[in-house]
C-alpha positions in Angstrom: -16.4 -0.7 5.0 -14.8 -3.9 6.4 -11.1 -4.2 5.6 -9.6 -7.6 5.8 -5.9 -7.8 6.4 -3.7 -10.9 5.6 0.0 -11.7 6.0 2.0 -12.5 2.8 1.6 -16.2 3.8 -2.2 -15.7 3.7 -2.9 -15.7 7.5 -5.7 -13.5 8.6 -4.8 -10.5 10.8 -8.0 -9.7 12.8 -6.9 -6.3 14.3 -4.4 -4.3 12.2 -3.9 -1.6 14.8 -2.9 -4.2 17.4 -0.7 -6.0 14.9 1.2 -2.8 14.0 1.4 -1.7 17.7 2.9 -5.0 18.7 5.2 -5.4 15.7 6.6 -1.9 16.2 6.6 -1.8 20.0 10.4 -1.5 20.2 10.6 1.4 17.8 10.8 -0.6 14.5 10.3 1.3 11.3 6.9 1.0 9.6 6.5 1.4 5.9 3.2 1.7 4.0 2.8 1.5 0.2 0.0 0.9 -2.3 0.0 -0.4 -5.8 -2.8 -0.9 -8.3 -3.5 -3.0 -11.3 -6.1 -2.5 -14.1 -8.0 -5.7 -14.8 -10.9 -5.6 -17.3 -13.5 -3.1 -16.0 -11.9 -2.8 -12.5 -8.9 -1.3 -10.7 -7.5 -3.4 -7.9 -5.6 -1.6 -5.1 -3.3 -3.5 -2.7 -2.0 -1.6 0.4 0.9 -3.1 2.3 2.3 -2.5 5.8 5.9 -3.6 6.3 7.5 -3.5 9.7 11.2 -3.9 9.6 13.0 -5.7 12.4 16.8 -5.6 11.6 18.7 -7.9 11.4 15.8 -10.5 11.6 14.0 -9.2 8.5 10.4 -8.0 8.9 6.7 -8.6 8.7 4.3 -7.6 6.0 0.5 -7.6 5.7 -1.8 -6.4 3.0 -5.4 -5.6 2.1 -7.1 -5.3 -1.2 -9.8 -3.1 -2.6 -11.4 -3.3 -6.0 -13.2 -0.4 -7.6 -14.6 0.4 -11.1 -11.8 1.0 -13.6 -10.0 4.3 -13.1 -8.8 5.6 -16.5 -6.8 8.6 -15.4 -3.2 7.8 -14.3 -3.1 10.9 -12.1 -6.3 9.9 -10.3 -5.1 6.3 -9.9 -1.7 7.5 -8.4 -3.5 9.9 -6.2 -5.8 7.2 -4.9 -2.8 4.9 -4.3 -1.0 7.5 -2.2 -4.1 8.7 -0.4 -4.9 5.1 0.7 -1.4 4.9 2.2 -1.6 8.3 3.8 -5.1 7.7 5.2 -3.8 4.4 6.8 -0.8 6.2 8.1 -2.9 8.8 9.8 -5.0 6.0 11.4 -2.0 4.0 12.6 0.6 6.8 13.5 -0.6 7.1 17.1 0.2 3.3 17.6 3.7 3.5 16.1 6.8 4.2 18.2 9.3 4.2 15.4 9.4 6.1 12.0 6.5 5.8 9.6 7.3 6.2 5.9 4.9 6.3 2.9 6.1 4.8 -0.3 5.0 6.3 -3.6 4.8 4.2 -6.8 5.9 7.0 -9.1 9.2 7.5 -11.0 11.2 10.8 -11.3 12.6 9.5 -14.6 11.0 11.6 -17.4 10.5 8.6 -19.6 7.8 7.4 -17.3 4.3 9.0 -17.4 4.2 8.9 -13.5 7.1 11.5 -13.4 4.5 14.2 -14.2 2.9 13.7 -10.8 5.9 12.9 -8.5 6.1 16.3 -6.8 2.3 16.5 -6.2 2.3 13.0 -4.7 5.3 13.8 -2.4 3.6 17.0 -1.4 0.5 15.0 -0.4 2.6 12.7 1.8 4.9 15.4 3.4 1.9 17.7 3.9 0.4 15.2 6.2 3.6 15.0 8.2 5.1 11.7 6.9 8.4 10.8 5.3 8.1 9.9 1.6 10.1 7.5 -0.6 9.6 7.2 -4.3 11.0 5.1 -7.1 13.6 3.6 -7.2 13.6 3.6 -3.3 9.9 2.9 -2.7 10.2 -0.8 -2.2 7.0 -1.3 -0.2 4.9 -0.1 -3.1 7.1 -1.1 -6.1 8.1 -4.6 -4.8 5.9 -5.9 -2.0 2.5 -4.3 -3.0 3.3 -5.0 -6.7 3.9 -8.6 -5.9 0.7 -8.8 -3.9 -1.6 -7.1 -6.4 -0.3 -9.3 -9.2 -0.5 -12.5 -7.1 -4.0 -11.7 -6.0 -5.2 -10.9 -9.5 -3.7 -14.0 -11.0 -6.8 -15.8 -9.8 -10.3 -14.6 -10.6 -11.7 -12.0 -8.2 -14.8 -13.2 -6.4 -17.4 -11.4 -4.2 -18.5 -12.7 -0.8 -21.0 -15.1 -2.3 -18.2 -16.7 -4.4 -19.4 -15.3 -7.7 -16.7 -14.1 -10.1 -16.3 -10.3 -10.4 -15.5 -8.6 -13.7 
């Protein structure tokens, strides 16, 4: 499957591995997070890579994947986290600094996602990565959330330009 990466300002990133290797060459922290949005009969996932460069700020890129609607919250959260972990496994040899996976789930019992937080953390830590979850998971809860909502504000289209449900 071809994965297209773009910067937040909508510039294409042709080689994500090269981008991450160059952006983190001096040991900068790399953060990966995924968020999803249910739209009609589909679920849209946006995965974000953010490379911090204190005190200058950082750089962020994203990719989007649309699948048939996932009705189960647990399955959707697991897919979000696994997309981030899978990308982390692919990129970790290229990263000189720390790599952290952000989980879009809340420990507060009033949120349904709280039922799955420990399982999701276990998935991340079990693969050897650091984990952050709400309220500290800014890559998934802020950056990826902005991207998934921004991308879905306009109609999704396939490669031929036809609108997708």
